[in-house]
N, C-alpha and C positions, 0 to 999 in steps of 0.2 A: 279623852278615854275614859274617865272617872264619869262622864255625864251618858256613854254609851253604857257602859255597866248596868248603871241604874235602873237606866231604859230596860235594858234588856233583864232585869230579875226583873221587873213593874212588870214586861207584858210578852213574858217571855210564850205562853199560851200562843199568841195571836200572829209570831215571827216563824217566816219563809227566809229560811236561809239562802242570800245571793252567793249560790255555787260558782257561776260563772262568773260575777266581780270580783269575788275572792280570789277566783283561781286566775284570771288576768292582774290581780298583781302582786302574787306570787311568781306573773310570770314578767311581771314588767325588767325593763333593762334599771329604773330609776332603784338606787338604794329605797328611799323612802313611803314610796309605794309596797315594796317587798315587806317592810318592816310593817304597813298597814295592814299589809294580807294576813299577815302571819296573827296582830294582836286583832284582830277582827276575828277570826276563825280560834284562838285561845279565846274571846268572849264569847263565841258559841258554843263550844268545848266546856267551858266552865260552868256555864249556865244549865249544862246539859239540854241544849235545844234540839230536839232531835235532827241529824243530819245525815239520815239512814238513805236518804237519794242520792248520795254523791257514789254513782258508781262508776264517773270516770274515774280510770287507773290513770291519764294523767295528773288530775287535783294534785292524786298522794304522790304521782312523781316528783310534783314540783314544788310540793311541800318539803317531801325525803333531799332535792337538791339543794333549799335551802341551808340544810346544814352544811352542805360543804362549800358555801357561801367564805370569802374570806376574811369582812368583816365580824366582828365578833357581835356586836351588834346585830347581825342578822343569822349566826346560825346557833347560837347559843337561845333566844328565845324559839326557835326554831323547832331543834332538840327535845325544849322545853315541851312546846303544843303536839309534838310529832308523839309522845310518852305518852299526854294527855288522850289523843285520838288515839294510840295504842290499846289505854287500859280503858277506853268508851267500846271501842269493839271486842276486847275480849270478854266486858260485861253482857254487853249484849249478845254474845256466843254463850254462856252458859247460862242467860235465861232463855235463849230459843233451845239451850239442851232440854235443860228442866221441862220446857212444856211441853217437849218430845216425849221425854218419860213418863211423864203422867199419864 
């Protein structure tokens, strides 16, 4: 995970977010894959990589559903990543409003 973070920080401008792959991980029946999907999306958000192309409601639904998981290893990071996502969406909304008022 640390190697992925370093690579992401270095190459963030050139990264295309694999939304469908992360979504597949979030929807997996295997807990390890679900955790991996949450961690990958967390790295994307932490590095402020543009993920505005995520318009699939099912992706967001899958992330939020992870917060209802029985295991704390899943629901705790899912809650944190969901918070990060909401913060990024709110920031984008404020930026859009500011541009419209100019």
